[in-house]
C-alpha positions as a printed Julia matrix, in Angstrom:
97×3 Matrix{Float64}:
 114.63  137.98   82.3
 114.9   133.85   82.44
 116.48  133.99   85.9
 112.92  136.2    87.07
 110.78  132.86   86.04
 113.14  129.9    86.85
 113.6   131.51   90.09
 109.94  132.44   90.27
 108.9   128.29   88.74
 110.86  126.84   91.53
 109.26  128.72   94.38
 105.97  127.78   93.29
 106.82  124.6    92.72
 108.33  124.69   96.85
 105.18  126.07   97.83
 102.9   123.62   96.65
 104.54  120.61   97.77
 104.76  121.87  101.24
 101.3   122.45  101.42
  99.38  119.86  103.23
  97.61  117.55  101.33
  93.92  117.41  100.73
  93.41  114.1   102.07
  93.85  112.66  105.26
  93.71  108.31  105.23
  90.94  107.92  107.25
  90.54  104.43  109.15
  87.56  102.65  106.81
  84.25  103.11  109.44
  82.03  100.75  109.79
  80.89   98.09  113.12
  84.1    98.17  115.33
  84.34   95.14  115.38
  83.11   92.2   112.04
  81.77   88.41  113.08
  83.91   85.84  112.05
  81.57   86.02  108.63
  82.66   89.27  107.65
  85.83   88.68  108.77
  85.65   85.61  106.08
  84.25   87.68  103.47
  87.19   90.32  103.86
  89.85   87.41  103.29
  88.49   86.1   100.23
  87.88   89.38   98.59
  91.39   90.32  100.18
  92.89   87.07   98.19
  90.89   87.2    95.3
  90.83   91.04   94.12
  94.26   92.2    95.28
  96.07   89.49   93.6
  94.03   90.99   90.3
  96.89   92.58   90.02
 100.17   92.19   92.08
 101.26   89.54   94.74
  99.03   89.43   98.14
 101.24   90.97  100.74
 101.08   90.02  104.32
  98.71   91.16  106.71
 101.57   90.72  109.69
 104.33   92.72  107.12
 102.47   96.31  108.45
 100.75   98.01  111.0
  96.73   99.03  111.08
  97.87  102.39  110.76
  99.91  101.29  107.52
  96.87   98.89  106.7
  94.8   102.09  106.29
  96.88  103.99  104.22
  97.24  100.92  101.98
  93.22  100.44  102.28
  92.08  103.63  100.93
  95.03  103.36   98.14
  94.02  100.23   96.6
  90.28  100.45   97.93
  89.61  101.99   94.9
  91.59  100.55   91.89
  89.47   97.1    93.33
  86.72   98.72   93.56
  85.3    98.16   96.83
  81.84   99.53   98.64
  82.79  100.72  101.72
  81.2    97.48  103.17
  84.28   95.27  101.82
  86.8    97.99  102.63
  86.0    97.01  106.15
  85.88   93.74  105.84
  89.18   93.16  104.09
  90.73   95.99  106.11
  89.45   93.71  109.52
  90.75   90.81  108.39
  94.33   91.84  107.56
  93.97   93.77  111.03
  92.45   90.21  112.85
  95.88   88.35  111.51
  98.01   90.02  113.57
  95.88   88.95  116.71
């Protein structure tokens, strides 16, 4: 009986771990191009909000796709508005150009 319960538990965990995640990272929405003022705001927000909890990551260390995931996970923790989220994303991606 214990083996049956263990096998059922293992199967349930395996099935649960193989299902797709509920949310997939998406790029911040908004205007396609931020203004110079918005990029400056993004830089300020990036520097002030991110370093409250950890060291500042190098914007050039990640691709724009990687930044989507990073921003989607960190923006809620930093309590950024959608607009601020967009500005910070546009700033970190613009550093590479």
